Biotite code that builds the C-alpha atoms (Angstrom):
import biotite.structure as struc

atoms = struc.array([
    struc.Atom([0.000, 0.000, 0.000], chain_id="A", res_id=1, res_name="MET", atom_name="CA", element="C"),
    struc.Atom([2.837, 2.395, 0.843], chain_id="A", res_id=2, res_name="VAL", atom_name="CA", element="C"),
    struc.Atom([4.485, 1.750, -2.523], chain_id="A", res_id=3, res_name="LEU", atom_name="CA", element="C"),
    struc.Atom([1.184, 2.345, -4.338], chain_id="A", res_id=4, res_name="SER", atom_name="CA", element="C"),
    struc.Atom([0.690, 5.664, -2.553], chain_id="A", res_id=5, res_name="LEU", atom_name="CA", element="C"),
    struc.Atom([4.264, 6.682, -3.359], chain_id="A", res_id=6, res_name="ALA", atom_name="CA", element="C"),
    struc.Atom([3.699, 5.808, -7.021], chain_id="A", res_id=7, res_name="TYR", atom_name="CA", element="C"),
    struc.Atom([0.576, 7.976, -7.344], chain_id="A", res_id=8, res_name="TRP", atom_name="CA", element="C"),
    struc.Atom([2.369, 10.863, -5.678], chain_id="A", res_id=9, res_name="LEU", atom_name="CA", element="C"),
    struc.Atom([5.121, 10.336, -8.262], chain_id="A", res_id=10, res_name="PHE", atom_name="CA", element="C"),
    struc.Atom([2.511, 10.482, -11.060], chain_id="A", res_id=11, res_name="VAL", atom_name="CA", element="C"),
    struc.Atom([1.224, 13.813, -9.777], chain_id="A", res_id=12, res_name="VAL", atom_name="CA", element="C"),
    struc.Atom([4.717, 15.245, -9.245], chain_id="A", res_id=13, res_name="ALA", atom_name="CA", element="C"),
    struc.Atom([5.785, 14.309, -12.762], chain_id="A", res_id=14, res_name="VAL", atom_name="CA", element="C"),
    struc.Atom([2.659, 15.951, -14.194], chain_id="A", res_id=15, res_name="ALA", atom_name="CA", element="C"),
    struc.Atom([3.401, 19.210, -12.354], chain_id="A", res_id=16, res_name="PHE", atom_name="CA", element="C"),
    struc.Atom([7.025, 19.109, -13.508], chain_id="A", res_id=17, res_name="ALA", atom_name="CA", element="C"),
    struc.Atom([6.331, 18.244, -17.150], chain_id="A", res_id=18, res_name="MET", atom_name="CA", element="C"),
    struc.Atom([3.323, 20.374, -18.034], chain_id="A", res_id=19, res_name="PHE", atom_name="CA", element="C"),
    struc.Atom([5.171, 23.730, -18.130], chain_id="A", res_id=20, res_name="PRO", atom_name="CA", element="C"),
    struc.Atom([7.680, 22.201, -20.554], chain_id="A", res_id=21, res_name="PHE", atom_name="CA", element="C"),
    struc.Atom([4.808, 20.865, -22.656], chain_id="A", res_id=22, res_name="ALA", atom_name="CA", element="C"),
    struc.Atom([3.457, 24.394, -22.959], chain_id="A", res_id=23, res_name="VAL", atom_name="CA", element="C"),
    struc.Atom([6.893, 25.634, -24.026], chain_id="A", res_id=24, res_name="LEU", atom_name="CA", element="C"),
    struc.Atom([7.214, 22.888, -26.654], chain_id="A", res_id=25, res_name="VAL", atom_name="CA", element="C"),
    struc.Atom([3.696, 23.638, -27.900], chain_id="A", res_id=26, res_name="TRP", atom_name="CA", element="C"),
    struc.Atom([4.385, 27.383, -28.184], chain_id="A", res_id=27, res_name="ALA", atom_name="CA", element="C"),
    struc.Atom([7.824, 26.971, -29.775], chain_id="A", res_id=28, res_name="ALA", atom_name="CA", element="C"),
    struc.Atom([6.671, 24.490, -32.440], chain_id="A", res_id=29, res_name="THR", atom_name="CA", element="C"),
    struc.Atom([3.206, 25.919, -33.159], chain_id="A", res_id=30, res_name="LEU", atom_name="CA", element="C"),
    struc.Atom([4.266, 28.070, -36.161], chain_id="A", res_id=31, res_name="PRO", atom_name="CA", element="C"),
    struc.Atom([5.742, 25.174, -38.166], chain_id="A", res_id=32, res_name="PHE", atom_name="CA", element="C"),
    struc.Atom([4.560, 21.876, -36.661], chain_id="A", res_id=33, res_name="ASP", atom_name="CA", element="C"),
    struc.Atom([0.935, 21.598, -37.773], chain_id="A", res_id=34, res_name="ARG", atom_name="CA", element="C"),
    struc.Atom([0.591, 17.953, -36.704], chain_id="A", res_id=35, res_name="ARG", atom_name="CA", element="C"),
    struc.Atom([2.264, 18.634, -33.308], chain_id="A", res_id=36, res_name="LYS", atom_name="CA", element="C"),
    struc.Atom([4.800, 15.860, -33.872], chain_id="A", res_id=37, res_name="VAL", atom_name="CA", element="C"),
    struc.Atom([7.268, 17.493, -31.491], chain_id="A", res_id=38, res_name="GLY", atom_name="CA", element="C"),
    struc.Atom([4.741, 17.872, -28.689], chain_id="A", res_id=39, res_name="LEU", atom_name="CA", element="C"),
    struc.Atom([3.611, 14.260, -29.035], chain_id="A", res_id=40, res_name="HIS", atom_name="CA", element="C"),
    struc.Atom([7.260, 13.121, -28.923], chain_id="A", res_id=41, res_name="ALA", atom_name="CA", element="C"),
    struc.Atom([7.613, 15.065, -25.665], chain_id="A", res_id=42, res_name="PHE", atom_name="CA", element="C"),
    struc.Atom([4.401, 13.435, -24.422], chain_id="A", res_id=43, res_name="THR", atom_name="CA", element="C"),
    struc.Atom([5.877, 10.016, -25.215], chain_id="A", res_id=44, res_name="ASN", atom_name="CA", element="C"),
    struc.Atom([8.699, 10.784, -22.801], chain_id="A", res_id=45, res_name="VAL", atom_name="CA", element="C"),
    struc.Atom([6.311, 12.171, -20.166], chain_id="A", res_id=46, res_name="TRP", atom_name="CA", element="C"),
    struc.Atom([4.063, 9.088, -20.277], chain_id="A", res_id=47, res_name="ALA", atom_name="CA", element="C"),
    struc.Atom([7.046, 6.727, -20.341], chain_id="A", res_id=48, res_name="SER", atom_name="CA", element="C"),
    struc.Atom([8.328, 8.179, -17.085], chain_id="A", res_id=49, res_name="LEU", atom_name="CA", element="C"),
    struc.Atom([5.347, 6.526, -15.391], chain_id="A", res_id=50, res_name="TYR", atom_name="CA", element="C"),
    struc.Atom([6.546, 3.046, -16.359], chain_id="A", res_id=51, res_name="SER", atom_name="CA", element="C"),
    struc.Atom([10.287, 3.756, -16.186], chain_id="A", res_id=52, res_name="TRP", atom_name="CA", element="C"),
    struc.Atom([9.791, 5.032, -12.631], chain_id="A", res_id=53, res_name="GLY", atom_name="CA", element="C"),
    struc.Atom([7.934, 1.978, -11.320], chain_id="A", res_id=54, res_name="ASN", atom_name="CA", element="C"),
    struc.Atom([10.284, -0.751, -10.002], chain_id="A", res_id=55, res_name="PRO", atom_name="CA", element="C"),
    struc.Atom([7.476, -3.359, -10.072], chain_id="A", res_id=56, res_name="LEU", atom_name="CA", element="C"),
    struc.Atom([6.940, -3.128, -13.836], chain_id="A", res_id=57, res_name="TRP", atom_name="CA", element="C"),
    struc.Atom([9.147, -4.521, -16.566], chain_id="A", res_id=58, res_name="ARG", atom_name="CA", element="C"),
    struc.Atom([8.024, -3.255, -19.955], chain_id="A", res_id=59, res_name="VAL", atom_name="CA", element="C"),
    struc.Atom([9.057, -4.688, -23.303], chain_id="A", res_id=60, res_name="GLU", atom_name="CA", element="C"),
    struc.Atom([7.971, -3.467, -26.739], chain_id="A", res_id=61, res_name="VAL", atom_name="CA", element="C"),
    struc.Atom([8.005, -6.098, -29.469], chain_id="A", res_id=62, res_name="ARG", atom_name="CA", element="C"),
    struc.Atom([7.409, -5.742, -33.197], chain_id="A", res_id=63, res_name="GLY", atom_name="CA", element="C"),
    struc.Atom([8.194, -2.034, -33.468], chain_id="A", res_id=64, res_name="ARG", atom_name="CA", element="C"),
    struc.Atom([9.902, -2.856, -36.771], chain_id="A", res_id=65, res_name="GLU", atom_name="CA", element="C"),
    struc.Atom([6.442, -3.649, -38.197], chain_id="A", res_id=66, res_name="ARG", atom_name="CA", element="C"),
    struc.Atom([5.608, 0.063, -38.074], chain_id="A", res_id=67, res_name="ILE", atom_name="CA", element="C"),
    struc.Atom([6.555, 1.400, -41.501], chain_id="A", res_id=68, res_name="VAL", atom_name="CA", element="C"),
    struc.Atom([8.080, 4.914, -41.271], chain_id="A", res_id=69, res_name="PRO", atom_name="CA", element="C"),
    struc.Atom([5.824, 7.458, -42.944], chain_id="A", res_id=70, res_name="GLY", atom_name="CA", element="C"),
    struc.Atom([2.821, 5.106, -43.027], chain_id="A", res_id=71, res_name="GLN", atom_name="CA", element="C"),
    struc.Atom([-0.390, 6.311, -41.389], chain_id="A", res_id=72, res_name="THR", atom_name="CA", element="C"),
    struc.Atom([-2.427, 3.735, -39.459], chain_id="A", res_id=73, res_name="TYR", atom_name="CA", element="C"),
    struc.Atom([-5.601, 3.278, -37.514], chain_id="A", res_id=74, res_name="VAL", atom_name="CA", element="C"),
    struc.Atom([-3.982, 1.800, -34.391], chain_id="A", res_id=75, res_name="MET", atom_name="CA", element="C"),
    struc.Atom([-6.099, -0.358, -32.083], chain_id="A", res_id=76, res_name="VAL", atom_name="CA", element="C"),
    struc.Atom([-5.230, -2.163, -28.848], chain_id="A", res_id=77, res_name="ALA", atom_name="CA", element="C"),
    struc.Atom([-6.942, -4.250, -26.204], chain_id="A", res_id=78, res_name="ASN", atom_name="CA", element="C"),
    struc.Atom([-7.679, -2.382, -22.995], chain_id="A", res_id=79, res_name="HIS", atom_name="CA", element="C"),
    struc.Atom([-7.718, -3.715, -19.438], chain_id="A", res_id=80, res_name="SER", atom_name="CA", element="C"),
    struc.Atom([-5.888, -1.078, -17.377], chain_id="A", res_id=81, res_name="SER", atom_name="CA", element="C"),
    struc.Atom([-5.041, 2.600, -17.104], chain_id="A", res_id=82, res_name="LEU", atom_name="CA", element="C"),
    struc.Atom([-1.440, 1.461, -17.546], chain_id="A", res_id=83, res_name="VAL", atom_name="CA", element="C"),
    struc.Atom([-2.204, 0.658, -21.206], chain_id="A", res_id=84, res_name="ASP", atom_name="CA", element="C"),
    struc.Atom([-2.120, 4.380, -21.923], chain_id="A", res_id=85, res_name="ILE", atom_name="CA", element="C"),
    struc.Atom([1.320, 4.813, -20.366], chain_id="A", res_id=86, res_name="PHE", atom_name="CA", element="C"),
    struc.Atom([2.965, 1.856, -22.079], chain_id="A", res_id=87, res_name="VAL", atom_name="CA", element="C"),
    struc.Atom([1.614, 2.518, -25.584], chain_id="A", res_id=88, res_name="LEU", atom_name="CA", element="C"),
    struc.Atom([3.704, 5.687, -25.547], chain_id="A", res_id=89, res_name="HIS", atom_name="CA", element="C"),
    struc.Atom([6.769, 3.422, -25.155], chain_id="A", res_id=90, res_name="ARG", atom_name="CA", element="C"),
    struc.Atom([6.471, 2.677, -28.907], chain_id="A", res_id=91, res_name="MET", atom_name="CA", element="C"),
    struc.Atom([7.742, 6.236, -29.508], chain_id="A", res_id=92, res_name="PHE", atom_name="CA", element="C"),
    struc.Atom([5.772, 6.762, -32.702], chain_id="A", res_id=93, res_name="VAL", atom_name="CA", element="C"),
    struc.Atom([3.452, 9.592, -33.677], chain_id="A", res_id=94, res_name="HIS", atom_name="CA", element="C"),
    struc.Atom([-0.291, 9.193, -33.189], chain_id="A", res_id=95, res_name="PHE", atom_name="CA", element="C"),
    struc.Atom([-3.347, 11.005, -31.874], chain_id="A", res_id=96, res_name="LYS", atom_name="CA", element="C"),
    struc.Atom([-5.445, 9.515, -29.103], chain_id="A", res_id=97, res_name="TRP", atom_name="CA", element="C"),
    struc.Atom([-9.204, 9.133, -29.310], chain_id="A", res_id=98, res_name="VAL", atom_name="CA", element="C"),
    struc.Atom([-10.234, 9.343, -25.653], chain_id="A", res_id=99, res_name="SER", atom_name="CA", element="C"),
    struc.Atom([-13.316, 9.897, -23.538], chain_id="A", res_id=100, res_name="LYS", atom_name="CA", element="C"),
    struc.Atom([-14.047, 13.552, -22.894], chain_id="A", res_id=101, res_name="VAL", atom_name="CA", element="C"),
    struc.Atom([-13.619, 13.131, -19.119], chain_id="A", res_id=102, res_name="GLU", atom_name="CA", element="C"),
    struc.Atom([-9.886, 12.560, -19.592], chain_id="A", res_id=103, res_name="ASN", atom_name="CA", element="C"),
    struc.Atom([-9.500, 16.003, -21.150], chain_id="A", res_id=104, res_name="PHE", atom_name="CA", element="C"),
    struc.Atom([-10.805, 17.557, -17.927], chain_id="A", res_id=105, res_name="ARG", atom_name="CA", element="C"),
    struc.Atom([-7.976, 16.130, -15.829], chain_id="A", res_id=106, res_name="LEU", atom_name="CA", element="C"),
    struc.Atom([-5.646, 18.866, -14.589], chain_id="A", res_id=107, res_name="PRO", atom_name="CA", element="C"),
    struc.Atom([-2.252, 18.962, -16.340], chain_id="A", res_id=108, res_name="LEU", atom_name="CA", element="C"),
    struc.Atom([-2.516, 15.605, -18.151], chain_id="A", res_id=109, res_name="ILE", atom_name="CA", element="C"),
    struc.Atom([-5.874, 16.458, -19.736], chain_id="A", res_id=110, res_name="GLY", atom_name="CA", element="C"),
    struc.Atom([-4.662, 19.937, -20.588], chain_id="A", res_id=111, res_name="TRP", atom_name="CA", element="C"),
    struc.Atom([-1.704, 18.406, -22.387], chain_id="A", res_id=112, res_name="ASN", atom_name="CA", element="C"),
    struc.Atom([-4.080, 16.157, -24.329], chain_id="A", res_id=113, res_name="MET", atom_name="CA", element="C"),
    struc.Atom([-5.878, 19.265, -25.562], chain_id="A", res_id=114, res_name="SER", atom_name="CA", element="C"),
    struc.Atom([-2.591, 20.926, -26.541], chain_id="A", res_id=115, res_name="LEU", atom_name="CA", element="C"),
    struc.Atom([-1.749, 17.825, -28.579], chain_id="A", res_id=116, res_name="ASN", atom_name="CA", element="C"),
    struc.Atom([-5.000, 18.016, -30.503], chain_id="A", res_id=117, res_name="GLY", atom_name="CA", element="C"),
    struc.Atom([-6.178, 14.583, -29.396], chain_id="A", res_id=118, res_name="TYR", atom_name="CA", element="C"),
    struc.Atom([-9.792, 13.698, -30.157], chain_id="A", res_id=119, res_name="VAL", atom_name="CA", element="C"),
    struc.Atom([-12.458, 13.776, -27.448], chain_id="A", res_id=120, res_name="ALA", atom_name="CA", element="C"),
    struc.Atom([-15.432, 11.407, -27.404], chain_id="A", res_id=121, res_name="LEU", atom_name="CA", element="C"),
    struc.Atom([-18.512, 11.532, -25.208], chain_id="A", res_id=122, res_name="ARG", atom_name="CA", element="C"),
    struc.Atom([-19.554, 7.904, -24.884], chain_id="A", res_id=123, res_name="ARG", atom_name="CA", element="C"),
    struc.Atom([-23.191, 7.128, -25.664], chain_id="A", res_id=124, res_name="GLY", atom_name="CA", element="C"),
    struc.Atom([-23.667, 10.433, -27.531], chain_id="A", res_id=125, res_name="ASP", atom_name="CA", element="C"),
    struc.Atom([-24.261, 9.835, -31.248], chain_id="A", res_id=126, res_name="ARG", atom_name="CA", element="C"),
    struc.Atom([-23.503, 13.451, -32.176], chain_id="A", res_id=127, res_name="GLU", atom_name="CA", element="C"),
    struc.Atom([-20.166, 13.203, -30.370], chain_id="A", res_id=128, res_name="SER", atom_name="CA", element="C"),
    struc.Atom([-19.369, 9.981, -32.243], chain_id="A", res_id=129, res_name="VAL", atom_name="CA", element="C"),
    struc.Atom([-20.048, 11.732, -35.572], chain_id="A", res_id=130, res_name="VAL", atom_name="CA", element="C"),
    struc.Atom([-17.759, 14.618, -34.588], chain_id="A", res_id=131, res_name="LYS", atom_name="CA", element="C"),
    struc.Atom([-15.071, 12.164, -33.447], chain_id="A", res_id=132, res_name="MET", atom_name="CA", element="C"),
    struc.Atom([-15.169, 10.313, -36.759], chain_id="A", res_id=133, res_name="LEU", atom_name="CA", element="C"),
    struc.Atom([-14.940, 13.580, -38.721], chain_id="A", res_id=134, res_name="ALA", atom_name="CA", element="C"),
    struc.Atom([-12.022, 14.880, -36.636], chain_id="A", res_id=135, res_name="ALA", atom_name="CA", element="C"),
    struc.Atom([-10.216, 11.541, -36.841], chain_id="A", res_id=136, res_name="SER", atom_name="CA", element="C"),
    struc.Atom([-10.654, 11.430, -40.611], chain_id="A", res_id=137, res_name="THR", atom_name="CA", element="C"),
    struc.Atom([-9.100, 14.891, -40.937], chain_id="A", res_id=138, res_name="ARG", atom_name="CA", element="C"),
    struc.Atom([-6.112, 13.850, -38.831], chain_id="A", res_id=139, res_name="LEU", atom_name="CA", element="C"),
    struc.Atom([-5.603, 10.633, -40.791], chain_id="A", res_id=140, res_name="LEU", atom_name="CA", element="C"),
    struc.Atom([-5.716, 12.517, -44.084], chain_id="A", res_id=141, res_name="VAL", atom_name="CA", element="C"),
    struc.Atom([-3.121, 14.947, -42.692], chain_id="A", res_id=142, res_name="GLN", atom_name="CA", element="C"),
    struc.Atom([-0.816, 12.005, -41.929], chain_id="A", res_id=143, res_name="GLY", atom_name="CA", element="C"),
    struc.Atom([-1.348, 11.453, -38.203], chain_id="A", res_id=144, res_name="SER", atom_name="CA", element="C"),
    struc.Atom([-2.161, 7.916, -37.094], chain_id="A", res_id=145, res_name="SER", atom_name="CA", element="C"),
    struc.Atom([-5.078, 7.462, -34.711], chain_id="A", res_id=146, res_name="ILE", atom_name="CA", element="C"),
    struc.Atom([-4.926, 5.336, -31.542], chain_id="A", res_id=147, res_name="MET", atom_name="CA", element="C"),
    struc.Atom([-8.163, 3.794, -30.235], chain_id="A", res_id=148, res_name="MET", atom_name="CA", element="C"),
    struc.Atom([-9.361, 1.187, -27.768], chain_id="A", res_id=149, res_name="PHE", atom_name="CA", element="C"),
    struc.Atom([-12.157, -0.444, -29.794], chain_id="A", res_id=150, res_name="PRO", atom_name="CA", element="C"),
    struc.Atom([-13.548, -2.270, -26.761], chain_id="A", res_id=151, res_name="GLU", atom_name="CA", element="C"),
    struc.Atom([-14.765, 1.144, -25.638], chain_id="A", res_id=152, res_name="GLY", atom_name="CA", element="C"),
    struc.Atom([-13.878, 0.632, -21.974], chain_id="A", res_id=153, res_name="THR", atom_name="CA", element="C"),
    struc.Atom([-11.485, -1.399, -19.861], chain_id="A", res_id=154, res_name="ARG", atom_name="CA", element="C"),
    struc.Atom([-12.148, -5.108, -19.516], chain_id="A", res_id=155, res_name="SER", atom_name="CA", element="C"),
    struc.Atom([-12.232, -6.407, -15.948], chain_id="A", res_id=156, res_name="GLN", atom_name="CA", element="C"),
    struc.Atom([-10.934, -9.832, -17.025], chain_id="A", res_id=157, res_name="THR", atom_name="CA", element="C"),
    struc.Atom([-8.412, -11.181, -19.488], chain_id="A", res_id=158, res_name="ASP", atom_name="CA", element="C"),
    struc.Atom([-11.209, -11.565, -22.041], chain_id="A", res_id=159, res_name="GLU", atom_name="CA", element="C"),
    struc.Atom([-11.088, -9.146, -24.982], chain_id="A", res_id=160, res_name="VAL", atom_name="CA", element="C"),
    struc.Atom([-14.498, -7.498, -25.217], chain_id="A", res_id=161, res_name="ARG", atom_name="CA", element="C"),
    struc.Atom([-16.320, -7.142, -28.571], chain_id="A", res_id=162, res_name="PRO", atom_name="CA", element="C"),
    struc.Atom([-14.937, -4.356, -30.769], chain_id="A", res_id=163, res_name="PHE", atom_name="CA", element="C"),
    struc.Atom([-17.018, -1.316, -31.673], chain_id="A", res_id=164, res_name="LYS", atom_name="CA", element="C"),
    struc.Atom([-16.999, -0.477, -35.415], chain_id="A", res_id=165, res_name="PRO", atom_name="CA", element="C"),
    struc.Atom([-15.781, 3.149, -35.357], chain_id="A", res_id=166, res_name="GLY", atom_name="CA", element="C"),
    struc.Atom([-12.060, 2.502, -35.822], chain_id="A", res_id=167, res_name="ALA", atom_name="CA", element="C"),
    struc.Atom([-12.701, 0.098, -38.662], chain_id="A", res_id=168, res_name="PHE", atom_name="CA", element="C"),
    struc.Atom([-15.112, 2.439, -40.414], chain_id="A", res_id=169, res_name="GLU", atom_name="CA", element="C"),
    struc.Atom([-12.341, 5.054, -40.306], chain_id="A", res_id=170, res_name="LEU", atom_name="CA", element="C"),
    struc.Atom([-9.828, 2.641, -41.833], chain_id="A", res_id=171, res_name="ALA", atom_name="CA", element="C"),
    struc.Atom([-12.175, 1.685, -44.662], chain_id="A", res_id=172, res_name="ILE", atom_name="CA", element="C"),
    struc.Atom([-13.214, 5.283, -45.374], chain_id="A", res_id=173, res_name="GLU", atom_name="CA", element="C"),
    struc.Atom([-9.610, 6.484, -45.602], chain_id="A", res_id=174, res_name="THR", atom_name="CA", element="C"),
    struc.Atom([-8.219, 3.315, -47.201], chain_id="A", res_id=175, res_name="GLY", atom_name="CA", element="C"),
    struc.Atom([-5.619, 2.995, -44.435], chain_id="A", res_id=176, res_name="LEU", atom_name="CA", element="C"),
    struc.Atom([-4.445, -0.212, -42.739], chain_id="A", res_id=177, res_name="PRO", atom_name="CA", element="C"),
    struc.Atom([-5.356, -1.190, -39.201], chain_id="A", res_id=178, res_name="VAL", atom_name="CA", element="C"),
    struc.Atom([-2.395, -1.778, -36.884], chain_id="A", res_id=179, res_name="LEU", atom_name="CA", element="C"),
    struc.Atom([-3.349, -4.227, -34.093], chain_id="A", res_id=180, res_name="PRO", atom_name="CA", element="C"),
    struc.Atom([-1.445, -4.000, -30.814], chain_id="A", res_id=181, res_name="ILE", atom_name="CA", element="C"),
    struc.Atom([-1.665, -6.680, -28.114], chain_id="A", res_id=182, res_name="ALA", atom_name="CA", element="C"),
    struc.Atom([-0.952, -5.485, -24.581], chain_id="A", res_id=183, res_name="ILE", atom_name="CA", element="C"),
    struc.Atom([0.010, -8.197, -22.083], chain_id="A", res_id=184, res_name="HIS", atom_name="CA", element="C"),
    struc.Atom([0.171, -7.947, -18.305], chain_id="A", res_id=185, res_name="GLY", atom_name="CA", element="C"),
    struc.Atom([-1.303, -4.550, -17.481], chain_id="A", res_id=186, res_name="THR", atom_name="CA", element="C"),
    struc.Atom([-4.349, -5.851, -15.599], chain_id="A", res_id=187, res_name="ARG", atom_name="CA", element="C"),
    struc.Atom([-1.948, -7.406, -13.077], chain_id="A", res_id=188, res_name="GLN", atom_name="CA", element="C"),
    struc.Atom([-0.048, -4.118, -12.905], chain_id="A", res_id=189, res_name="ALA", atom_name="CA", element="C"),
    struc.Atom([-3.183, -2.103, -12.106], chain_id="A", res_id=190, res_name="LEU", atom_name="CA", element="C"),
    struc.Atom([-6.699, -3.601, -12.320], chain_id="A", res_id=191, res_name="PRO", atom_name="CA", element="C"),
    struc.Atom([-9.775, -1.610, -13.272], chain_id="A", res_id=192, res_name="LYS", atom_name="CA", element="C"),
    struc.Atom([-11.364, 0.176, -10.277], chain_id="A", res_id=193, res_name="HIS", atom_name="CA", element="C"),
    struc.Atom([-8.154, -0.358, -8.276], chain_id="A", res_id=194, res_name="GLY", atom_name="CA", element="C"),
    struc.Atom([-5.295, 1.862, -7.152], chain_id="A", res_id=195, res_name="PHE", atom_name="CA", element="C"),
    struc.Atom([-2.963, -0.785, -5.731], chain_id="A", res_id=196, res_name="ARG", atom_name="CA", element="C"),
    struc.Atom([0.088, -1.315, -7.942], chain_id="A", res_id=197, res_name="ILE", atom_name="CA", element="C"),
    struc.Atom([1.078, -4.933, -8.652], chain_id="A", res_id=198, res_name="GLY", atom_name="CA", element="C"),
    struc.Atom([4.250, -6.562, -9.900], chain_id="A", res_id=199, res_name="ARG", atom_name="CA", element="C"),
    struc.Atom([3.982, -7.395, -13.606], chain_id="A", res_id=200, res_name="SER", atom_name="CA", element="C"),
    struc.Atom([5.905, -8.088, -16.783], chain_id="A", res_id=201, res_name="ARG", atom_name="CA", element="C"),
    struc.Atom([4.225, -5.980, -19.455], chain_id="A", res_id=202, res_name="ILE", atom_name="CA", element="C"),
    struc.Atom([4.605, -6.557, -23.177], chain_id="A", res_id=203, res_name="VAL", atom_name="CA", element="C"),
    struc.Atom([3.399, -4.206, -25.900], chain_id="A", res_id=204, res_name="VAL", atom_name="CA", element="C"),
    struc.Atom([3.297, -6.366, -29.029], chain_id="A", res_id=205, res_name="GLU", atom_name="CA", element="C"),
    struc.Atom([2.862, -4.692, -32.419], chain_id="A", res_id=206, res_name="VAL", atom_name="CA", element="C"),
    struc.Atom([1.243, -7.132, -34.840], chain_id="A", res_id=207, res_name="LEU", atom_name="CA", element="C"),
    struc.Atom([1.153, -7.225, -38.628], chain_id="A", res_id=208, res_name="ASP", atom_name="CA", element="C"),
    struc.Atom([-0.923, -4.464, -40.205], chain_id="A", res_id=209, res_name="ALA", atom_name="CA", element="C"),
    struc.Atom([-4.252, -5.523, -41.706], chain_id="A", res_id=210, res_name="ILE", atom_name="CA", element="C"),
    struc.Atom([-5.350, -3.891, -44.985], chain_id="A", res_id=211, res_name="PRO", atom_name="CA", element="C"),
    struc.Atom([-8.802, -2.316, -45.021], chain_id="A", res_id=212, res_name="SER", atom_name="CA", element="C"),
    struc.Atom([-9.500, -2.649, -48.748], chain_id="A", res_id=213, res_name="ALA", atom_name="CA", element="C"),
    struc.Atom([-12.112, -5.113, -49.935], chain_id="A", res_id=214, res_name="GLY", atom_name="CA", element="C"),
    struc.Atom([-13.822, -5.697, -46.603], chain_id="A", res_id=215, res_name="THR", atom_name="CA", element="C"),
    struc.Atom([-16.453, -4.206, -44.308], chain_id="A", res_id=216, res_name="ASP", atom_name="CA", element="C"),
    struc.Atom([-16.193, -2.833, -40.771], chain_id="A", res_id=217, res_name="ALA", atom_name="CA", element="C"),
    struc.Atom([-17.688, -5.901, -39.110], chain_id="A", res_id=218, res_name="VAL", atom_name="CA", element="C"),
    struc.Atom([-15.339, -8.328, -40.846], chain_id="A", res_id=219, res_name="ALA", atom_name="CA", element="C"),
    struc.Atom([-12.331, -6.065, -40.310], chain_id="A", res_id=220, res_name="LEU", atom_name="CA", element="C"),
    struc.Atom([-13.150, -5.711, -36.598], chain_id="A", res_id=221, res_name="ALA", atom_name="CA", element="C"),
    struc.Atom([-13.514, -9.480, -36.250], chain_id="A", res_id=222, res_name="ALA", atom_name="CA", element="C"),
    struc.Atom([-10.209, -10.153, -38.018], chain_id="A", res_id=223, res_name="ARG", atom_name="CA", element="C"),
    struc.Atom([-8.388, -7.585, -35.889], chain_id="A", res_id=224, res_name="THR", atom_name="CA", element="C"),
    struc.Atom([-9.863, -8.857, -32.634], chain_id="A", res_id=225, res_name="ARG", atom_name="CA", element="C"),
    struc.Atom([-8.937, -12.437, -33.582], chain_id="A", res_id=226, res_name="ALA", atom_name="CA", element="C"),
    struc.Atom([-5.336, -11.365, -34.254], chain_id="A", res_id=227, res_name="ALA", atom_name="CA", element="C"),
    struc.Atom([-5.056, -9.679, -30.847], chain_id="A", res_id=228, res_name="ILE", atom_name="CA", element="C"),
    struc.Atom([-6.645, -12.638, -29.035], chain_id="A", res_id=229, res_name="ILE", atom_name="CA", element="C"),
    struc.Atom([-4.253, -15.038, -30.775], chain_id="A", res_id=230, res_name="ALA", atom_name="CA", element="C"),
    struc.Atom([-1.265, -12.915, -29.760], chain_id="A", res_id=231, res_name="ALA", atom_name="CA", element="C"),
    struc.Atom([-2.461, -12.784, -26.154], chain_id="A", res_id=232, res_name="LEU", atom_name="CA", element="C"),
    struc.Atom([-2.669, -16.570, -26.147], chain_id="A", res_id=233, res_name="GLY", atom_name="CA", element="C"),
])
């Protein structure tokens, strides 16, 4: 319990320390960095501090070589823990999050999400979904990959929940490939509805990209989910 409390104090301290630098990076790069590549790279470091600084977590990223430089993807991953967000930044590639609107209201971390131009979604609101799809399409066309959790919320078990179609509709509409990512071990690191940190070996596994041409959203979602489930074993 003491270690868990110390970790969350570390999370808050890092946020206070890093946000002013995020503002400086945002302001300095705003005139020439339309996609905010530099700010997202800084955010990768910020988020990675939360796994680098935890002695109970060992994080490994596999398959990074499958990410083709310059290729834009609709990136999707399974989701069972808050830690998923931290460790996906360990890939150190450019993308824009699609995240529930409540996360943007978090002090410091949420403010940085807004600076990055990540996409907010109000769950259960059809109008918000339409706006999210339009904003995500614009970003994909501009060359920024999108990162989504197609389960919609964190799973409380090791079972991968059914995938919602939004990410796959985006891939088909833009003609871009889906990049599946299997995340192992984060539920043991920090379960849903819990704050106690556990010891865990975490693996972020980048899988082979799946083309979106010649299919529909339902079939593409099923194929992607099957690939992630197979990788999780």
